[in-house]
C-alpha positions as CSV (number, residue, x, y, z in Angstrom):
1,M,-0.5,54.9,-38.7
2,S,1.0,51.7,-40.0
3,M,1.3,51.3,-43.7
4,Y,0.4,47.6,-43.5
5,P,-2.8,46.2,-41.9
6,G,-2.7,44.0,-38.8
7,H,0.3,45.8,-37.3
8,R,-1.3,48.7,-35.4
9,G,1.2,50.4,-33.1
10,M,4.1,48.4,-34.4
11,G,5.2,50.8,-37.1
12,G,6.0,50.0,-40.7
13,V,6.8,46.4,-41.7
14,P,9.1,45.7,-44.6
15,P,7.7,43.8,-47.6
16,A,7.5,40.0,-47.4
17,N,10.7,39.3,-49.3
18,G,12.7,41.7,-47.2
19,G,11.2,40.1,-44.0
20,A,12.1,36.6,-45.1
21,G,15.7,37.7,-45.9
22,R,15.9,39.3,-42.5
23,L,14.5,36.2,-40.8
24,N,17.0,34.0,-42.6
25,E,19.8,36.3,-41.5
26,L,18.7,36.1,-37.9
27,L,18.4,32.3,-38.0
28,E,21.8,32.1,-39.5
29,Q,23.2,34.2,-36.7
30,I,21.4,32.1,-34.1
31,R,22.8,28.9,-35.7
32,A,26.4,30.3,-35.7
33,E,26.0,31.5,-32.1
34,F,24.8,28.0,-31.1
35,E,27.8,26.4,-32.7
36,S,30.1,28.7,-30.9
37,H,28.4,27.9,-27.6
38,V,28.9,24.2,-28.3
39,R,32.6,24.7,-29.0
40,Q,33.0,26.7,-25.8
41,T,31.2,23.9,-23.9
42,E,33.6,21.4,-25.3
43,T,36.5,23.6,-24.2
44,Y,35.1,23.6,-20.7
45,E,34.8,19.8,-20.8
46,H,38.4,19.5,-21.8
47,Q,39.5,21.8,-18.9
48,I,37.3,19.9,-16.4
49,Q,38.8,16.6,-17.6
50,A,42.3,17.9,-17.2
51,Q,41.5,19.0,-13.7
52,V,39.9,15.7,-12.8
53,Q,43.0,13.8,-14.0
54,E,45.3,16.1,-12.1
55,M,43.2,15.5,-8.9
56,Q,43.4,11.8,-9.5
57,M,47.2,12.0,-9.8
58,I,47.4,13.9,-6.5
59,R,45.1,11.4,-4.9
60,E,47.2,8.5,-6.0
61,K,50.4,10.1,-4.8
62,V,48.9,10.9,-1.4
63,Y,47.7,7.4,-1.1
64,Q,51.1,5.9,-2.1
65,M,52.8,8.1,0.5
66,E,50.4,7.0,3.1
67,Q,51.0,3.3,2.2
68,A,54.7,3.9,2.5
69,Q,54.1,5.5,5.9
70,I,52.1,2.5,7.1
71,G,54.8,0.1,5.9
72,L,57.5,2.1,7.7
73,K,55.4,2.2,10.8
74,Q,54.9,-1.6,10.7
75,K,58.6,-2.1,10.1
76,Y,59.6,0.1,13.0
77,E,57.1,-1.5,15.4
78,E,58.4,-5.0,14.4
79,E,61.9,-3.9,15.1
80,I,60.9,-2.4,18.5
81,N,59.1,-5.6,19.4
82,M,62.1,-7.6,18.4
83,L,64.4,-5.4,20.5
84,R,61.9,-5.6,23.4
85,R,61.9,-9.4,23.2
86,Q,65.7,-9.5,23.2
87,L,65.8,-7.2,26.2
88,E,63.3,-9.3,28.1
89,S,65.2,-12.5,27.3
90,R,68.2,-10.9,29.0
91,G,66.1,-10.1,32.0
92,G,65.6,-6.4,31.5
93,P,62.5,-4.8,33.1
94,P,60.0,-2.8,31.1
95,G,60.7,0.8,31.0
96,P,61.0,3.8,28.7
97,M,63.4,1.8,26.5
98,N,61.6,-1.4,27.0
99,P,57.9,-0.6,26.6
100,P,55.1,-3.2,27.3
101,P,53.8,-5.2,24.3
102,Q,51.7,-3.2,21.8
103,H,49.4,-4.3,19.1
104,V,51.2,-4.3,15.7
105,A,49.2,-2.3,13.2
106,A,48.5,-4.6,10.3
107,Q,48.2,-3.3,6.7
108,P,44.8,-3.6,5.1
109,P,44.4,-6.8,3.1
110,P,45.3,-6.9,-0.6
111,P,42.5,-5.9,-3.0
112,Q,39.9,-8.3,-4.1
113,I,37.8,-8.1,-7.2
114,G,34.4,-6.5,-6.9
115,N,34.6,-3.0,-5.4
116,P,31.6,-1.1,-6.7
117,G,33.5,2.1,-6.5
118,N,35.9,0.8,-9.2
119,N,33.3,-1.2,-11.2
120,V,33.7,-0.3,-14.8
121,I,31.0,-2.7,-16.0
122,G,28.7,-1.3,-13.4
123,A,29.6,2.1,-14.7
124,I,28.2,1.2,-18.1
125,L,25.0,-0.1,-16.5
126,S,24.5,3.0,-14.5
127,G,25.2,5.2,-17.5
128,H,27.8,7.3,-15.6
129,S,29.4,9.8,-18.0
130,Q,31.2,12.2,-15.7
131,G,35.0,12.1,-15.6
132,G,34.8,9.3,-13.1
133,L,35.2,5.8,-12.1
134,A,38.6,7.0,-12.4
135,P,41.6,4.8,-13.0
136,P,41.3,2.1,-10.3
137,P,44.1,1.5,-7.9
138,H,47.3,-0.4,-8.5
139,P,47.4,-4.1,-7.5
140,Q,49.4,-3.1,-4.5
141,Q,46.9,-0.6,-3.3
142,Q,44.7,-1.7,-0.4
143,E,41.0,-2.4,-0.4
144,Q,39.9,0.1,2.2
145,Q,40.7,3.8,2.1
146,P,42.7,5.0,5.1
147,P,40.3,6.5,7.7
148,H,41.5,10.1,7.3
149,M,41.6,10.1,3.5
150,P,39.1,12.7,2.3
151,P,36.4,11.5,0.0
152,A,37.3,11.5,-3.6
153,P,36.1,14.4,-5.7
154,P,33.2,13.8,-8.1
155,G,34.4,11.8,-11.0
156,L,37.2,10.0,-9.1
157,Q,35.5,7.3,-7.1
158,G,32.7,5.5,-8.9
159,P,28.9,5.9,-8.4
160,P,28.5,8.6,-5.7
161,P,27.8,11.4,-6.2
162,P,25.3,10.7,-8.9
163,P,26.2,11.9,-12.4
164,P,24.1,14.4,-14.4
165,P,21.2,12.8,-16.1
166,P,21.9,11.2,-19.5
167,S,19.5,13.6,-21.1
168,Q,22.1,16.4,-20.6
169,Q,24.6,14.4,-22.6
170,P,25.1,15.3,-26.3
171,P,23.6,12.4,-28.2
172,F,24.9,10.9,-31.4
173,Q,27.7,13.4,-32.0
174,Q,31.4,13.1,-32.4
175,Y,32.3,14.0,-28.8
176,P,35.7,15.2,-27.6
177,Q,38.0,13.2,-25.6
178,G,37.0,13.7,-22.0
179,P,33.6,13.0,-20.4
180,A,32.0,10.6,-22.8
181,P,28.6,8.9,-22.8
182,G,28.3,5.3,-21.7
183,G,29.7,5.2,-18.2
184,F,33.4,4.3,-18.6
185,P,36.1,6.5,-17.4
186,P,37.5,8.7,-20.2
187,Q,40.9,8.0,-21.6
188,P,43.7,10.6,-22.0
189,P,43.4,12.2,-25.4
190,Q,47.0,11.9,-26.3
191,S,47.3,8.1,-26.0
192,T,45.4,4.9,-26.3
193,A,47.7,3.2,-23.8
194,S,46.7,2.3,-20.3
195,P,46.5,5.6,-18.3
196,G,48.7,5.3,-15.3
197,P,47.4,2.5,-13.2
198,G,44.9,1.8,-16.0
199,N,41.7,0.0,-15.6
200,R,43.2,-3.2,-14.4
201,R,41.0,-3.3,-11.3
202,A,38.0,-2.1,-13.2
203,I,35.7,-4.9,-12.1
204,G,37.1,-3.8,-8.9
205,N,37.4,-4.7,-5.3
206,K,34.1,-5.4,-3.6
207,P,34.3,-5.0,0.2
208,P,32.1,-7.0,2.4
209,A,28.8,-5.3,2.2
210,P,25.1,-6.3,1.8
211,G,24.5,-7.0,-1.8
212,P,26.5,-6.4,-5.0
213,A,27.0,-3.1,-6.9
214,T,23.6,-1.8,-8.0
215,P,23.7,-0.2,-11.5
216,Q,20.9,2.3,-12.0
217,I,18.4,2.3,-14.8
218,N,19.8,4.3,-17.7
219,T,17.4,6.9,-19.2
220,P,17.6,7.1,-23.0
221,V,18.7,10.4,-24.3
222,P,17.0,12.2,-27.2
223,Y,18.3,11.6,-30.7
224,N,20.0,14.4,-32.6
225,G,20.8,12.6,-35.8
226,P,21.6,14.0,-39.3
227,G,18.9,16.3,-40.5
228,Q,17.4,17.1,-37.1
229,S,17.6,20.4,-35.3
230,P,20.2,20.6,-32.5
231,Q,19.0,21.0,-28.9
232,V,19.9,24.3,-27.3
233,P,21.5,23.9,-23.9
234,A,19.4,24.9,-21.0
235,H,22.1,27.4,-19.9
236,P,24.0,28.6,-22.9
237,A,27.5,29.9,-22.5
238,P,28.2,33.6,-22.5
239,E,27.9,35.3,-25.9
240,H,31.1,35.8,-27.8
241,R,32.2,36.5,-31.3
242,M,31.0,34.0,-33.8
243,V,33.7,32.1,-35.7
244,Q,33.0,30.2,-38.9
245,H,35.0,26.9,-39.2
246,P,35.7,25.3,-42.5
247,P,34.5,21.8,-43.1
248,P,36.9,19.0,-42.0
249,P,39.4,17.7,-44.6
250,P,38.5,14.4,-46.3
251,P,39.7,11.3,-44.4
252,P,43.0,9.8,-45.5
253,S,43.1,6.7,-47.7
254,H,42.0,3.5,-46.0
255,S,40.9,5.5,-42.9
256,N,39.2,3.5,-40.2
257,A,38.3,6.6,-38.2
258,L,34.7,6.7,-39.3
259,G,33.8,8.0,-35.9
260,D,35.6,11.3,-36.7
261,L,33.3,12.0,-39.6
262,D,30.3,14.3,-39.4
263,P,27.4,12.7,-41.2
264,E,25.9,16.1,-41.8
265,R,28.7,16.9,-44.1
266,L,29.0,13.6,-45.9
267,P,27.6,13.0,-49.4
268,S,24.5,10.8,-49.5
269,H,26.3,7.9,-51.3
270,I,28.5,7.1,-48.3
271,K,25.9,7.3,-45.6
272,K,22.5,5.9,-44.8
273,V,20.3,7.9,-42.5
274,R,17.0,6.7,-40.9
275,E,14.8,8.0,-38.1
276,D,17.0,7.1,-35.1
277,W,20.0,5.3,-36.6
278,W,22.5,5.9,-39.3
279,V,25.5,4.2,-41.1
280,I,28.7,5.6,-42.5
281,F,30.4,3.5,-45.1
282,N,34.1,3.5,-45.5
283,Q,34.7,5.3,-48.8
284,S,38.3,4.1,-48.9
285,V,37.3,0.5,-49.5
286,P,34.7,-1.1,-51.9
287,R,31.3,-1.1,-50.4
288,V,30.1,-4.7,-50.2
289,L,27.7,-4.6,-47.2
290,D,24.4,-2.9,-46.3
291,V,22.7,-2.9,-42.9
292,D,19.0,-2.5,-41.9
293,L,17.1,-2.5,-38.7
294,V,14.8,-5.5,-38.2
295,H,13.4,-5.1,-34.6
296,T,13.7,-2.8,-31.6
297,L,13.3,-4.7,-28.3
298,Q,12.6,-2.2,-25.5
299,H,13.6,-3.1,-22.0
300,E,13.0,-1.5,-18.6
301,S,16.7,-1.4,-17.8
302,V,20.2,-1.5,-19.3
303,V,20.6,-4.5,-21.7
304,C,23.8,-6.2,-20.6
305,C,24.0,-9.0,-23.1
306,V,22.5,-10.5,-26.2
307,R,22.8,-14.0,-27.7
308,F,21.2,-16.0,-30.5
309,S,20.1,-19.6,-30.3
310,H,22.1,-22.0,-32.4
311,D,19.3,-22.4,-34.9
312,G,19.0,-18.6,-35.3
313,K,15.3,-18.5,-34.4
314,Y,15.5,-16.8,-31.1
315,V,17.5,-14.2,-29.3
316,A,18.0,-13.9,-25.5
317,T,18.8,-10.7,-23.6
318,G,19.9,-10.1,-20.1
319,C,18.9,-7.1,-18.0
320,N,18.0,-6.2,-14.4
321,K,16.6,-9.3,-12.6
322,S,15.5,-11.2,-15.7
323,A,16.4,-12.7,-19.0
324,Q,14.0,-12.4,-22.0
325,I,13.7,-14.6,-25.1
326,Y,12.4,-13.1,-28.4
327,D,11.3,-14.5,-31.8
328,V,13.8,-13.2,-34.3
329,Q,11.3,-13.1,-37.2
330,T,8.4,-11.3,-35.4
331,G,10.2,-9.6,-32.6
332,E,7.7,-11.0,-30.2
333,K,8.7,-11.5,-26.5
334,L,8.2,-15.2,-25.9
335,C,9.1,-15.5,-22.2
336,V,10.7,-13.8,-19.3
337,L,12.9,-15.9,-17.0
338,Q,13.2,-14.5,-13.5
339,D,14.0,-16.2,-10.2
340,D,11.3,-14.9,-7.9
341,S,12.7,-17.1,-5.1
342,S,15.9,-15.2,-4.8
343,D,16.1,-12.5,-2.1
344,I,16.5,-9.4,-4.2
345,N,16.2,-6.1,-2.4
346,G,17.9,-4.0,-5.0
347,D,19.1,-4.5,-8.6
348,L,20.4,-7.8,-9.9
349,Y,21.8,-7.5,-13.4
350,I,22.1,-10.6,-15.7
351,R,25.5,-10.1,-17.1
352,S,25.6,-13.0,-19.5
353,V,23.2,-15.4,-21.3
354,C,23.8,-18.4,-23.6
355,F,21.6,-21.1,-25.2
356,S,22.3,-24.8,-25.1
357,P,23.1,-26.2,-28.5
358,D,19.7,-27.9,-28.7
359,G,17.9,-24.7,-27.7
360,K,16.2,-26.3,-24.7
361,Y,18.1,-24.5,-22.0
362,L,19.3,-20.9,-21.3
363,A,22.1,-20.3,-18.9
364,T,22.3,-17.0,-17.1
365,G,25.1,-15.5,-15.0
366,A,24.4,-12.7,-12.6
367,E,25.7,-10.4,-9.9
368,D,24.6,-12.7,-7.1
369,K,27.5,-15.1,-8.1
370,L,25.1,-17.8,-9.3
371,I,24.7,-19.6,-12.6
372,R,21.1,-20.6,-13.4
373,V,20.3,-23.0,-16.2
374,W,16.7,-22.6,-17.2
375,D,14.4,-25.1,-18.9
376,I,12.9,-22.8,-21.4
377,A,9.7,-24.8,-22.1
378,T,8.7,-24.9,-18.4
379,R,10.3,-21.6,-17.3
380,T,11.9,-23.4,-14.4
381,I,15.5,-23.7,-13.1
382,R,17.1,-27.0,-13.9
383,H,20.5,-26.3,-12.3
384,T,22.0,-23.7,-10.0
385,F,25.8,-23.6,-9.9
386,S,27.4,-21.8,-7.0
387,G,31.1,-21.4,-6.2
388,H,32.2,-18.1,-7.6
389,D,33.1,-15.5,-5.0
390,Q,32.3,-12.4,-7.1
391,D,30.0,-11.3,-9.9
392,I,29.8,-13.6,-13.0
393,Y,30.6,-11.6,-16.1
394,S,30.6,-14.2,-18.9
395,L,29.2,-17.6,-19.8
396,D,29.6,-20.0,-22.8
397,F,28.0,-23.3,-23.6
398,S,30.1,-26.0,-25.2
399,R,28.9,-27.3,-28.6
400,D,28.3,-30.8,-27.2
401,G,26.0,-29.3,-24.6
402,R,27.7,-31.0,-21.7
403,T,29.7,-28.2,-20.1
404,I,29.4,-24.5,-19.3
405,A,32.4,-22.1,-18.9
406,S,32.1,-19.1,-16.6
407,G,34.3,-16.2,-15.9
408,S,34.1,-14.1,-12.7
409,G,35.7,-11.1,-11.0
410,D,37.0,-13.6,-8.4
411,R,39.9,-14.3,-10.9
412,T,38.7,-17.8,-11.9
413,V,37.4,-19.6,-14.9
414,R,35.2,-22.5,-13.9
415,I,34.0,-25.5,-16.1
416,W,30.7,-26.9,-15.0
417,D,29.4,-30.4,-15.8
418,L,25.7,-30.4,-16.6
419,E,25.3,-34.1,-16.0
420,T,26.8,-34.1,-12.5
421,G,26.0,-30.6,-11.6
422,N,29.5,-30.1,-10.3
423,C,32.5,-27.9,-11.1
424,S,34.9,-30.1,-13.0
425,L,37.7,-27.6,-13.4
426,T,38.8,-24.3,-11.8
427,L,41.4,-22.2,-13.5
428,T,42.9,-19.4,-11.5
429,I,44.7,-16.3,-12.8
430,E,46.2,-13.2,-11.4
431,D,43.3,-10.8,-12.1
432,G,39.6,-10.5,-12.7
433,V,38.1,-12.5,-15.6
434,T,35.9,-10.4,-17.8
435,T,35.1,-12.8,-20.7
436,V,35.2,-16.5,-21.6
437,A,34.6,-18.5,-24.8
438,I,34.7,-22.2,-25.6
439,S,36.1,-23.2,-29.0
440,P,33.7,-24.7,-31.6
441,D,35.6,-28.0,-31.4
442,T,35.1,-27.9,-27.6
443,K,38.8,-28.5,-27.0
444,L,39.8,-25.1,-25.8
445,V,38.5,-22.4,-23.4
446,A,39.8,-18.8,-23.7
447,A,39.5,-16.0,-21.2
448,G,40.2,-12.2,-21.2
449,S,41.4,-10.5,-18.1
450,L,42.0,-7.2,-16.5
451,D,45.7,-7.9,-16.7
452,K,45.6,-7.1,-20.4
453,S,46.2,-10.7,-21.6
454,V,44.2,-13.5,-23.1
455,R,44.7,-17.1,-21.9
456,V,43.8,-20.3,-23.7
457,W,43.6,-23.6,-21.9
458,D,42.9,-27.3,-22.7
459,I,39.4,-27.6,-21.5
460,K,39.7,-31.2,-20.3
461,M,43.1,-31.1,-18.5
462,G,43.4,-27.4,-17.6
463,Y,46.8,-27.1,-19.3
464,L,47.6,-23.5,-20.2
465,L,48.3,-23.6,-23.9
466,E,48.5,-19.9,-24.8
467,R,49.1,-16.6,-23.1
468,L,48.4,-13.8,-25.7
469,E,50.2,-10.7,-24.7
470,G,53.5,-8.9,-25.2
471,P,54.6,-6.0,-27.4
472,D,51.9,-6.6,-30.0
473,G,49.3,-7.4,-27.3
474,H,46.7,-5.2,-25.7
475,K,47.7,-2.2,-23.6
476,D,44.6,-2.3,-21.3
477,S,42.1,-4.7,-19.9
478,V,40.6,-7.3,-22.3
479,Y,36.8,-7.3,-22.2
480,S,35.7,-9.7,-24.9
481,V,37.1,-12.8,-26.7
482,A,35.7,-14.9,-29.5
483,F,37.0,-18.0,-31.5
484,S,36.9,-18.2,-35.2
485,P,34.7,-21.0,-36.6
486,N,37.8,-23.2,-37.3
487,A,39.2,-22.5,-33.8
488,R,42.6,-21.6,-35.2
489,E,42.2,-17.9,-34.6
490,L,40.8,-15.8,-31.8
491,V,39.7,-12.1,-31.7
492,S,39.8,-9.9,-28.6
493,G,38.5,-6.5,-27.7
494,S,40.0,-4.2,-25.1
495,L,39.7,-1.0,-23.2
496,D,42.7,0.2,-25.3
497,K,40.1,0.8,-28.1
498,T,41.5,-1.9,-30.4
499,I,40.5,-5.3,-31.6
500,K,43.2,-7.9,-32.2
501,M,43.2,-11.2,-34.2
502,W,45.5,-13.9,-32.9
503,E,46.8,-17.0,-34.7
504,L,46.8,-19.8,-32.1
505,N,49.5,-22.4,-31.6
506,T,47.7,-25.1,-29.6
507,S,48.7,-28.3,-31.4
508,R,51.5,-29.2,-28.9
509,Q,51.2,-31.2,-25.7
510,I,52.2,-29.9,-22.2
511,G,53.4,-32.3,-19.5
512,H,52.2,-30.3,-16.5
513,P,49.3,-27.9,-16.0
514,Q,51.5,-25.4,-14.3
515,Q,54.2,-25.4,-17.0
516,P,54.1,-22.2,-19.0
517,P,53.5,-22.4,-22.7
518,S,56.7,-22.7,-24.7
519,K,55.4,-20.5,-27.6
520,S,52.6,-18.0,-27.6
521,G,50.2,-17.3,-30.4
522,R,51.0,-14.3,-32.5
523,C,48.9,-11.2,-33.2
524,I,48.2,-11.2,-37.0
525,K,46.0,-8.2,-37.2
526,T,45.1,-5.1,-35.2
527,F,41.9,-3.3,-35.9
528,E,42.0,0.4,-35.0
529,G,39.2,3.0,-35.5
530,H,36.9,3.0,-32.4
531,R,36.9,6.2,-30.5
532,D,36.5,4.5,-27.1
533,F,36.6,1.2,-25.2
534,V,35.8,-1.9,-27.2
535,L,33.3,-3.8,-25.1
536,S,32.2,-6.7,-27.3
537,V,33.6,-8.6,-30.3
538,A,32.4,-11.5,-32.5
539,L,32.9,-13.2,-35.8
540,T,30.2,-14.0,-38.4
541,P,29.7,-17.7,-38.9
542,D,31.5,-17.6,-42.3
543,A,34.4,-15.8,-40.7
544,E,34.1,-13.1,-43.3
545,W,33.6,-10.2,-40.8
546,V,34.6,-9.2,-37.3
547,L,31.9,-7.3,-35.4
548,S,32.7,-4.9,-32.5
549,G,30.6,-2.8,-30.1
550,S,32.1,0.1,-28.3
551,K,31.5,2.7,-25.6
552,D,31.5,5.2,-28.5
553,R,28.0,3.8,-29.3
554,G,29.1,2.4,-32.6
555,V,29.1,-1.0,-34.2
556,Q,31.7,-1.7,-36.8
557,F,32.2,-4.5,-39.4
558,W,35.9,-5.2,-40.0
559,D,37.5,-7.2,-42.9
560,P,39.8,-9.7,-41.1
561,R,42.0,-10.0,-44.1
562,T,42.8,-6.3,-44.6
563,G,42.1,-4.8,-41.2
564,H,39.9,-2.1,-42.8
565,T,36.4,-1.3,-41.5
566,Q,33.6,-1.7,-43.9
567,L,31.0,0.5,-42.1
568,M,30.1,2.1,-38.8
569,L,26.6,1.7,-37.5
570,Q,25.2,4.2,-34.9
571,G,22.0,2.7,-33.7
572,H,22.0,3.3,-29.9
573,K,22.0,6.3,-27.6
574,N,24.5,4.8,-25.2
575,S,27.4,2.3,-25.0
576,V,27.0,-0.8,-27.1
577,I,27.7,-3.4,-24.4
578,S,27.1,-6.5,-26.4
579,V,27.1,-7.6,-30.1
580,A,26.2,-11.1,-31.3
581,P,25.9,-12.5,-34.8
582,C,23.3,-15.1,-35.7
583,P,25.0,-18.5,-36.0
584,V,22.9,-19.2,-39.1
585,A,23.8,-17.2,-42.2
586,T,23.4,-17.3,-45.9
587,P,25.8,-16.4,-48.7
588,T,24.0,-13.0,-48.9
589,G,24.1,-12.1,-45.2
590,G,22.4,-12.7,-41.9
591,Y,21.3,-11.1,-38.7
592,F,23.1,-9.7,-35.7
593,A,21.9,-8.2,-32.4
594,T,23.1,-5.4,-30.1
595,G,22.4,-4.6,-26.5
596,S,23.0,-1.1,-25.0
597,G,22.9,1.1,-22.0
598,D,20.0,3.0,-23.7
599,T,17.7,0.1,-22.4
600,R,17.2,-1.3,-25.9
601,A,18.3,-4.4,-27.7
602,R,18.0,-4.3,-31.5
603,I,18.1,-7.0,-34.2
604,W,19.7,-6.0,-37.5
605,S,20.3,-7.6,-40.8
606,Y,23.5,-7.3,-42.9
607,T,23.4,-8.0,-46.6
608,R,26.2,-8.6,-49.1
609,L,26.0,-6.3,-52.1
610,D,28.7,-7.9,-54.1
611,R,31.2,-10.8,-53.5
612,R,34.7,-9.8,-52.8
613,A,37.4,-11.2,-55.0
């Protein structure tokens, strides 16, 4: 018979204190075992990524060999035809050495921007996190795969086959190099330089097909933030000996690598933890900023872009098929702008939004290659600008309200006149345009490109004034540019995981629009610290801070004078695709907005704690 009531048939039960101690011991063993399983899973991910990259290299080599064979075949056939014509001119009859005319096999056409299989921006929108959308082909590679090329393995060729659901991705943790959340292809862990062919065709070559690339709705993943219990994998790794790892060493002085820090192990005075977001402050520099969440704006699809009105009262977002406008103070959704007259069978993502300076109009750029200028009061379309041949990735309104700049995967920047409704200027470059910005003085237009450079033109005449590249330039595609308030500096964000600040040299005159600039602007600061691609950059209206959003899900505030990061905000469960500061600020701070692949936009406030010397 049991010595303790309530446990018949179970034998003796130790006293309460002994049972609690045993329970704690078992829980500690389970926790250690879970951590060892997580580490083993990360090892498997590293191995898978290495195999994926090796397969990609094999694929590229096979493809290069095939292209060389096609070139040789064409060359030999041209020589045979030439010899045949020479023989016929001399009166020789057709025969074994003089065959009848044959069709010369032409090489596939050169690539064009827009292939959904290589669409990096579409990858963010779809939330793909496998090792895929792999490095797109070289410029000399052809648009169509040779007919006998086998399909690319999973992770090497864009959307198909579908990735695992985002709910299986480890949320809000310092993930290893390799398959990372957010939908961009992973970078090699040993370098931040462009991997092989790089992502230069990331916006990619879209073959003639009905409809554009169709990003999928991205399901948010559950939050495992500081202080919450980890989620046990559905299929844990085989049991093995538990290993206890010591805590990581403290970061080096002036470290910007805040993404490498584990908030669980940080003291409370250098972090701020809330229900589903947290901030790490850089302990190597004086803390002068604080951040708080103001509103969460839930959407039904990925939020591709966010933008404030010039008076700071409203914020616009772009997502699948529609743009929304919200009241900044209340968070209330004021209107939804959607073109119901367009023939939309699938998805149609709004990639860019911008307000007119007077706040009466909102311009939207979408995957259907059209720019729509909406009259906000009447919810009607005032202008529709057509002319781009590929998806529109970026728009900007001039401060005088007369023109709009647009950038597209068709390798052009176009300037549109709102009074005439026509395109007044087309600027063509060598590769896809991912981002455009008009300077505050309306004299310049800048564009970032897949070719790793930033160009700055005279917006009236189309003269190229700057080409920002070179040894100090970006090592991969540029995905975001923004002018400083005085238009003398420009910041750029790139897939090389860095932000750069450039000092412009645009005071000179150029005699001909095709004449190259005689002296390029120089890079005066490089901001390093993001763990993954930098997708969006901006400056606060007082030029005191540079903001950046990344595929590593973080937003960082950078001091443009020192290059040090002030803080890292983790407030989303997927890539931060867009960041935008409010144009109206006070000496004590202001607002900024973020848009993410987790189907949410958020409005935040930043507050100055103490003025810097």
